[in-house]
C-alpha positions, 0 to 999 in steps of 0.5 A: 582546602588542604594540600592533601585534599587538592592532590586527591581531587587531582588524582580523581580527575586524572583517573576519570580523564584516562577512563574516558580516553580508554572508553573512546578507543575501546571497540564495542563488542558489537562492532565486529559483527557490524563491520562484517555485515557492512563488508557483506553488504558492500560485496552484495553491491559489487556483485550487482555491477555486471547485471547493471551493466548488462541493462545499460547502466554505466559505471558512472551512474552505478557509482553515483547511485551507491555513493555513501551507501556503505551499510544496510538501513537497520530500521527497514527490515523491522517494518516488513512484518507490519503493513497498515492496510492489511493489519488494521480493521477496515474501519480503522484504516478508513478513519485516516484515509478518508478524514475530513481534512483529507476530503477538504484538501482534495477538493481544494486540489481539484479546483486548483488543478482542474485544467490538468485533470480535465486533460488527463480525464480526456486522455485516459477515461479515468475520472478526476476523483479517482485520480485524486483519491489515489494521490491523496491516499498514497502521498497526501496529495504530494505532501508526503512522498517519502524521505527514505533514499530509494537505492539504500532501501532497495539494497537493504531489502535485496541483500536480505532476500526479503520476498526472494529476488523481488527487490534485487530486480527492483534495485536494478530497475531503479538504477535503470531509471537513474541511467535514463536521467529522470531523477538524480540519485539524491532526489530518488526518495520514497517509502521504506519498501522502495515505493517512490514519490507522489504515486508510490510506484515501485521502480518496475511500475515506474518504468512501465507506466510513468508519464511525462505529462508536462513535456519537460523530457523527464517522467518526474513523479517526485516533483511534477504534479502533472506527471504524477497525476497522469502516471496514476491515470495511465496505470489505471487505464492499463489495468483495465479501468472501465470509464462507463462504471464507478468503482462501486456504490454504497447501497442499502438492502431491503429487508429479507434480501437474499445474500446468496445471490450476491453476483448479478447485473446492476439492473437486477440488483435494482429490481431486487430493491437495492438502492444507492445511499446518495439517492442516485439510480444504479446504472442500467447495466454492468456486472457487480457483486455485493461487498460487506466488509464489516459483515451483514450489519455494517455498510454494504457496497456493490463493487464492479470490476473497477474495484479489482482495478484499484486492487491492481495498484494495491491488493488490500481490500481496505485500500481499495475501499478507501480509495473508492470512498474517498473519491465519492466524498471528493465528488460530494457524496455522503458519508457512510450511514451504517455503523461499523462493528467496531466492538465485535471480535475479529480474526487476527492473522493466525485466525485468518490462516486457520480459516483459510486452511479449514476452507482449503480442506473442504476444497473451498479455498485455493491459495496460500494461507497468508492470513490476508482477507481478500476476494479469494477468501471472501468467495470461499467464506460465502460458499461455506456459509451458503452450504451451511445455511448461514448468513452469506455475507462473506465476512470472516469472524471468530464465530465462523472459524469455530463453526468450521473447526467444530465440523472436521 
């Protein structure tokens, strides 16, 4: 290599080194907004201190809770627009929630924890299969209670005012939990939305309903299986669980069944030829209503007031059905026989909102046009179907929306 070539190469290396050094100290264009955002976040946290102190949270607890929490979590707000149990059709949701693997795992847990579950059943009246089903759906029987630090998650949502003041209050409740010593800040973890531990309780729910069942002086829904299971059962008991009824029953309807008479006593449904798919008799009494979550050609259920108790834990119909059906399968019940309408067109969120508005103009629907299917929309759809002489299955479809929009 010639002297001239060596010199040229050396110059290239020097220029490249200087360029990397400049890049290392160069401030990116996005850095200033980040600095401002972080300063605003810290100001928000500092402004919480008086309210926390008013709740009895010490300065030491407050500082320990926010140690290392200097910026919002950038991935959390992106998740606020999608929630699986509301965004997916019920049959897709059930595939994951009531899988063969989860059923096998739940039955194994039932055998392992039989004594604990018996004691909780005796105290609360909530059956073990329902308790286990909640545990399975919420955290895969304690295996996935969440890894997101709760304080940072709640602070991120609170500063953004997602759902108004809800998460600011939840954040203050989380600080109260830390003050009471049930969990250390670094162990307080859960989902991106602040739901914590094996039960996925929000802090406000924890303060009202968490139970120290193992007697160690701490209500520990993160690490204590006994506390988590008893907390689930205690919450359901408070919500009004009726120990004399199931959540509902998977049934078959006789040919020509009159769907306009969809609410009655269980004994009346039995007289009209409704039969459970497991071959057992329907209870002799108890209020129930028909629920056809996939329309008249899909699976059919008779749901009781306990179905609404499940919805008190999570308002999604898909969630409540998943918990109920998983409980049945854990107890040895059969799989659903009727097919789901998986290939049929279905309404998306804007379509459901349009349907809600259309029903509201006919004084059949009262509530926000939130694009979520639930008991209010189901009832409104049924009333419209009955009025128009349609199949009264309560199922919202694109065809139903077209029927409404064609009749202004």
